[in-house]
SERO-4910 file (N, C-alpha, C, O; in steps of 0.05 Angstrom, whole numbers):
BEGIN
 pado doro    nc1    nc2    nc3   cac1   cac2   cac3    cc1    cc2    cc3    oc1    oc2    oc3
  Met    A   1753   2037   2717   1778   2051   2711   1793   2038   2689   1804   2051   2671
  Arg    A   1794   2011   2689   1808   1996   2668   1794   2001   2641   1808   2003   2620
  Ala    A   1768   2002   2641   1752   2006   2617   1759   2033   2605   1762   2036   2580
  Val    A   1762   2054   2621   1768   2080   2612   1797   2080   2600   1801   2092   2579
  Ala    A   1815   2067   2613   1843   2065   2603   1844   2050   2577   1858   2058   2558
  Ser    A   1828   2029   2575   1828   2013   2550   1816   2029   2527   1826   2029   2504
  Ile    A   1794   2044   2532   1782   2060   2512   1801   2082   2503   1803   2088   2479
  Thr    A   1814   2095   2523   1833   2116   2516   1856   2105   2499   1864   2118   2480
  Leu    A   1866   2081   2505   1887   2069   2490   1878   2064   2461   1893   2069   2442
  Val    A   1854   2053   2458   1844   2047   2432   1840   2073   2416   1849   2074   2393
  Leu    A   1828   2093   2428   1825   2119   2414   1851   2132   2406   1854   2143   2385
  Thr    A   1871   2130   2425   1897   2141   2419   1910   2126   2395   1922   2139   2378
  Ser    A   1907   2100   2395   1918   2084   2373   1905   2091   2347   1918   2094   2326
  Leu    A   1878   2094   2347   1864   2101   2323   1872   2129   2313   1875   2134   2289
  Phe    A   1874   2148   2332   1882   2175   2325   1910   2175   2313   1915   2188   2292
  Ala    A   1929   2161   2325   1956   2159   2314   1957   2146   2287   1971   2155   2269
  Ala    A   1941   2125   2283   1940   2112   2257   1929   2130   2236   1938   2129   2213
  Ala    A   1909   2146   2243   1897   2164   2223   1917   2184   2212   1917   2190   2189
  Phe    A   1934   2194   2230   1954   2214   2222   1978   2202   2209   1993   2216   2196
  Ala    A   1983   2176   2213   2006   2163   2201   1999   2150   2175   2017   2139   2162
  Ala    A   1974   2152   2166   1965   2139   2141   1983   2144   2117   1988   2125   2102
  Pro    A   1991   2169   2111   2008   2173   2088   2033   2157   2088   2043   2149   2067
  Ala    A   2044   2152   2112   2070   2138   2113   2066   2108   2116   2081   2093   2104
  Ser    A   2048   2100   2132   2046   2072   2139   2028   2056   2121   2027   2031   2121
  Gly    A   2012   2070   2105   1993   2056   2088   2005   2041   2065   1993   2024   2053
  Lys    A   2030   2048   2058   2042   2036   2034   2068   2021   2042   2088   2034   2050
  Ala    A   2067   1995   2041   2090   1979   2049   2105   1967   2026   2128   1958   2029
  Arg    A   2092   1966   2002   2104   1952   1979   2112   1972   1958   2101   1994   1955
  His    A   2133   1965   1943   2141   1981   1920   2122   1976   1897   2115   1953   1892
  Asp    A   2114   1997   1883   2098   1993   1859   2117   1988   1835   2141   1986   1839
  Ala    A   2105   1986   1812   2121   1978   1788   2144   1998   1782   2166   1989   1776
  Thr    A   2138   2024   1784   2159   2044   1779   2181   2042   1801   2205   2044   1795
  Glu    A   2173   2039   1826   2192   2037   1847   2209   2012   1845   2233   2013   1849
  Arg    A   2197   1990   1837   2212   1965   1832   2232   1969   1809   2254   1959   1810
  Ala    A   2223   1984   1788   2241   1990   1766   2265   2007   1774   2287   2003   1764
  Ile    A   2261   2026   1793   2283   2042   1803   2302   2024   1819   2326   2026   1815
  Val    A   2292   2006   1835   2309   1988   1850   2325   1971   1831   2349   1967   1834
  Ala    A   2312   1960   1810   2325   1944   1790   2347   1959   1776   2369   1949   1771
  Ala    A   2341   1985   1769   2361   2001   1755   2385   2007   1773   2408   2008   1764
  Val    A   2380   2012   1799   2401   2016   1818   2418   1991   1819   2443   1992   1819
  Asn    A   2405   1968   1822   2420   1943   1823   2435   1937   1797   2457   1925   1798
  Asp    A   2425   1945   1774   2440   1942   1749   2465   1958   1750   2486   1949   1742
  Gln    A   2464   1982   1760   2487   1999   1763   2507   1987   1783   2532   1988   1778
  Arg    A   2497   1977   1804   2515   1965   1824   2529   1940   1812   2553   1937   1816
  Ser    A   2514   1924   1797   2526   1900   1784   2547   1909   1764   2568   1896   1763
  Ala    A   2541   1929   1748   2561   1938   1728   2586   1949   1741   2607   1951   1728
  Asn    A   2584   1957   1766   2607   1967   1780   2618   1948   1801   2634   1956   1819
  Gly    A   2610   1923   1800   2621   1902   1817   2612   1904   1846   2626   1895   1864
  Val    A   2588   1915   1851   2578   1918   1878   2553   1900   1881   2537   1898   1862
  Ala    A   2550   1887   1903   2528   1868   1908   2501   1883   1907   2499   1907   1913
  Ala    A   2481   1868   1898   2454   1879   1896   2442   1886   1923   2450   1874   1943
  Leu    A   2423   1905   1923   2409   1912   1947   2383   1897   1949   2370   1891   1929
  Ser    A   2375   1890   1974   2349   1878   1979   2329   1900   1986   2337   1920   1998
  Arg    A   2304   1896   1978   2284   1916   1984   2276   1913   2014   2275   1891   2025
  Ser    A   2272   1936   2026   2264   1937   2054   2238   1952   2057   2235   1975   2047
  Lys    A   2218   1939   2070   2192   1952   2074   2195   1977   2092   2182   1997   2087
  Gly    A   2212   1975   2113   2215   1998   2130   2228   2022   2116   2219   2045   2119
  Leu    A   2248   2017   2100   2261   2038   2084   2241   2049   2063   2241   2073   2058
  Ala    A   2225   2031   2052   2205   2040   2032   2184   2058   2045   2176   2078   2034
  Arg    A   2176   2052   2069   2157   2069   2084   2170   2096   2090   2157   2117   2087
  Ala    A   2195   2096   2099   2209   2121   2104   2211   2138   2079   2206   2162   2080
  Ala    A   2219   2126   2057   2221   2140   2031   2195   2151   2022   2193   2174   2013
  Asp    A   2174   2134   2023   2148   2143   2015   2138   2166   2032   2127   2186   2021
  Tyr    A   2142   2165   2058   2134   2186   2076   2148   2212   2068   2135   2233   2067
  His    A   2174   2211   2062   2188   2236   2056   2179   2247   2029   2176   2271   2027
  Ser    A   2175   2230   2010   2165   2240   1984   2137   2253   1987   2132   2275   1976
  Trp    A   2120   2241   2003   2094   2252   2009   2097   2279   2023   2084   2299   2016
  Glu    A   2114   2279   2043   2118   2303   2060   2129   2327   2042   2119   2349   2046
  Met    A   2147   2321   2025   2158   2343   2008   2137   2354   1989   2135   2378   1986
  Leu    A   2121   2337   1977   2099   2347   1960   2078   2362   1976   2069   2383   1968
  Glu    A   2071   2351   1999   2051   2364   2016   2059   2392   2025   2043   2410   2026
  Ala    A   2085   2395   2033   2094   2420   2043   2109   2437   2022   2119   2459   2028
  Asn    A   2109   2427   1997   2121   2442   1975   2150   2450   1980   2157   2474   1979
  Tyr    A   2167   2430   1986   2196   2435   1989   2211   2411   1978   2199   2391   1972
  Phe    A   2237   2414   1976   2254   2392   1966   2280   2393   1981   2297   2410   1976
  Ser    A   2284   2374   1999   2307   2374   2016   2309   2347   2031   2290   2333   2034
  His    A   2334   2340   2039   2337   2316   2055   2327   2320   2083   2319   2301   2096
  Ala    A   2327   2345   2092   2316   2351   2119   2285   2346   2119   2272   2349   2098
  Ser    A   2275   2338   2141   2246   2335   2144   2233   2362   2146   2246   2383   2150
  Arg    A   2207   2362   2143   2192   2387   2144   2197   2402   2170   2197   2427   2171
  Asp    A   2201   2387   2192   2206   2400   2218   2235   2408   2222   2242   2417   2244
  Gly    A   2252   2404   2202   2280   2412   2204   2298   2389   2213   2322   2392   2212
  Gly    A   2287   2367   2221   2303   2345   2230   2318   2331   2207   2310   2333   2184
  Gly    A   2339   2318   2214   2356   2305   2194   2343   2280   2183   2325   2268   2195
  Phe    A   2351   2272   2159   2339   2249   2146   2343   2224   2162   2326   2206   2162
  Asp    A   2366   2222   2176   2372   2197   2191   2352   2193   2214   2344   2171   2219
  Asp    A   2344   2215   2227   2324   2213   2249   2298   2203   2237   2284   2186   2249
  Arg    A   2290   2215   2214   2265   2207   2202   2265   2178   2193   2247   2163   2199
  Val    A   2286   2169   2180   2288   2142   2170   2288   2122   2193   2275   2101   2191
  Arg    A   2301   2129   2215   2302   2110   2238   2275   2107   2252   2272   2089   2268
  Arg    A   2256   2125   2247   2229   2121   2257   2216   2098   2243   2196   2087   2254
  Phe    A   2225   2090   2220   2213   2069   2203   2230   2044   2201   2219   2022   2198
  Ala    A   2256   2047   2204   2274   2024   2199   2299   2026   2217   2308   2048   2222
  Asp    A   2308   2004   2226   2332   2003   2244   2356   1993   2228   2359   1969   2224
  His    A   2373   2012   2220   2397   2006   2205   2420   2021   2217   2416   2044   2227
  Arg    A   2444   2009   2216   2468   2023   2227   2475   2047   2210   2478   2069   2221
  Ala    A   2479   2043   2185   2487   2064   2167   2464   2071   2148   2449   2053   2140
  Leu    A   2461   2096   2142   2439   2105   2125   2449   2124   2103   2469   2138   2107
  Gly    A   2435   2124   2080   2440   2142   2059   2414   2149   2046   2394   2135   2049
  Glu    A   2413   2171   2031   2389   2179   2018   2395   2194   1993   2414   2210   1992
  Thr    A   2379   2189   1972   2380   2204   1947   2352   2214   1941   2332   2201   1947
  Leu    A   2350   2238   1928   2325   2250   1921   2325   2257   1892   2346   2263   1880
  Ala    A   2302   2257   1879   2299   2266   1852   2272   2278   1848   2253   2271   1861
  Arg    A   2271   2297   1830   2245   2309   1822   2245   2310   1791   2263   2320   1778
  Val    A   2224   2297   1780   2220   2296   1751   2192   2304   1745   2175   2305   1763
  Gly    A   2187   2310   1720   2160   2319   1712   2138   2298   1716   2116   2305   1724
  Ser    A   2145   2273   1710   2125   2251   1712   2139   2226   1723   2162   2221   1717
  Cys    A   2124   2211   1738   2135   2186   1749   2136   2164   1727   2152   2146   1728
  Ala    A   2117   2165   1709   2114   2144   1689   2138   2141   1671   2146   2161   1658
  Gly    A   2150   2117   1670   2172   2112   1652   2198   2126   1658   2215   2127   1640
  Asn    A   2201   2136   1682   2225   2152   1687   2245   2138   1706   2263   2151   1717
  Ala    A   2242   2112   1711   2260   2098   1729   2289   2101   1721   2306   2108   1737
  Asp    A   2295   2095   1695   2322   2097   1686   2332   2125   1686   2356   2130   1693
  Ala    A   2315   2145   1679   2323   2173   1680   2331   2182   1708   2350   2196   1711
  Val    A   2315   2173   1728   2321   2180   1755   2348   2169   1764   2365   2183   1775
  Val    A   2353   2143   1758   2378   2131   1766   2401   2143   1750   2423   2146   1761
  Asp    A   2397   2149   1725   2418   2163   1709   2425   2190   1721   2449   2197   1722
  Met    A   2405   2205   1730   2411   2231   1743   2429   2226   1768   2448   2241   1772
  Trp    A   2422   2206   1784   2437   2201   1808   2466   2192   1801   2485   2200   1814
  Met    A   2468   2176   1780   2495   2166   1772   2512   2189   1761   2537   2187   1761
  Asp    A   2500   2210   1750   2514   2233   1739   2523   2253   1760   2537   2272   1754
  Ser    A   2515   2248   1785   2522   2266   1807   2540   2250   1826   2533   2229   1837
  Ala    A   2565   2260   1830   2585   2245   1846   2575   2238   1874   2578   2215   1882
  Pro    A   2562   2256   1889   2552   2248   1916   2531   2226   1915   2530   2208   1931
  His    A   2512   2228   1895   2491   2209   1893   2502   2182   1883   2494   2161   1893
  Arg    A   2520   2183   1864   2533   2159   1854   2547   2144   1877   2546   2119   1878
  Ala    A   2560   2159   1894   2574   2146   1917   2555   2131   1935   2561   2109   1945
  Ile    A   2531   2142   1939   2511   2129   1955   2501   2104   1941   2499   2082   1953
  Leu    A   2494   2106   1916   2484   2083   1900   2503   2060   1900   2495   2037   1901
  Leu    A   2529   2066   1898   2549   2045   1895   2564   2038   1921   2583   2023   1921
  Ala    A   2555   2049   1943   2568   2043   1969   2564   2014   1976   2541   2004   1979
  Ser    A   2586   1999   1979   2584   1971   1986   2574   1966   2014   2566   1944   2022
  Ser    A   2575   1987   2031   2565   1984   2058   2535   1982   2060   2525   1972   2080
  Phe    A   2521   1990   2040   2492   1988   2040   2483   1961   2028   2494   1952   2008
  Asp    A   2463   1949   2041   2452   1923   2031   2422   1923   2029   2410   1904   2020
  His    A   2409   1946   2036   2380   1948   2033   2373   1975   2021   2387   1995   2023
  Ile    A   2350   1975   2007   2339   1999   1995   2309   2000   1998   2296   1980   1998
  Gly    A   2299   2025   2000   2270   2030   1999   2266   2054   1982   2280   2074   1985
  Val    A   2247   2052   1964   2241   2074   1946   2212   2083   1949   2194   2066   1951
  Gly    A   2208   2109   1950   2181   2120   1951   2178   2142   1931   2194   2161   1931
  Lys    A   2158   2141   1914   2153   2162   1895   2125   2171   1898   2107   2156   1903
  Arg    A   2122   2197   1895   2095   2209   1897   2092   2230   1875   2111   2244   1868
  Ser    A   2068   2232   1864   2062   2252   1844   2043   2272   1855   2025   2266   1871
  Gly    A   2046   2297   1845   2028   2318   1853   2033   2342   1835   2045   2340   1814
  Asp    A   2023   2365   1845   2027   2390   1829   2057   2397   1825   2064   2410   1806
  Gly    A   2074   2387   1843   2102   2392   1841   2117   2372   1824   2141   2370   1825
  Gly    A   2102   2357   1808   2114   2336   1791   2116   2310   1806   2099   2303   1823
  Cys    A   2137   2295   1801   2142   2269   1813   2167   2272   1831   2188   2280   1822
  Val    A   2163   2265   1856   2186   2266   1875   2192   2237   1883   2175   2222   1890
  Val    A   2218   2230   1881   2228   2204   1888   2248   2206   1910   2267   2222   1909
  Thr    A   2244   2189   1930   2264   2186   1952   2273   2158   1952   2257   2139   1951
  Ala    A   2299   2154   1954   2310   2127   1958   2326   2127   1984   2345   2143   1987
  Asp    A   2319   2110   2002   2334   2108   2028   2349   2082   2027   2339   2061   2019
  Phe    A   2374   2083   2037   2393   2061   2037   2401   2055   2065   2404   2073   2081
  Gly    A   2404   2029   2071   2412   2022   2098   2429   1997   2099   2430   1981   2080
  Ser    A   2443   1993   2121   2459   1969   2126   2455   1960   2154   2466   1940   2163
***
């Protein structure tokens, strides 16, 4: 009986891991994502706000959402299932306060400053980028037929 339970647990874990691969397979920021974090921190510094630290959990949440939006061909803070961004982010990272910004550009290559400039030109996005209550950031960008989608999740 214990052997059956152990095998079931292993198979369930493998099954869950297989379906979580798009989200959990990527824990580190790539060069473009690091450039976006640096550009956000440059803006924060220019506005007298402390720099953000990178968070693997927030990066996973952001990457998952960028993947999800491209996969389902939509663009929204809500998840594909209609759930709020905060519920999705909390599945990956435990933070008291959360914020999120999204961008869609034609190509991911060389667009870190352009993405951050777009956010800074929008009052609601600017407020999130410069919120002193946030101390962590995770960025996820994905490319596909819908261009390049970037999600930045913020937490404290």
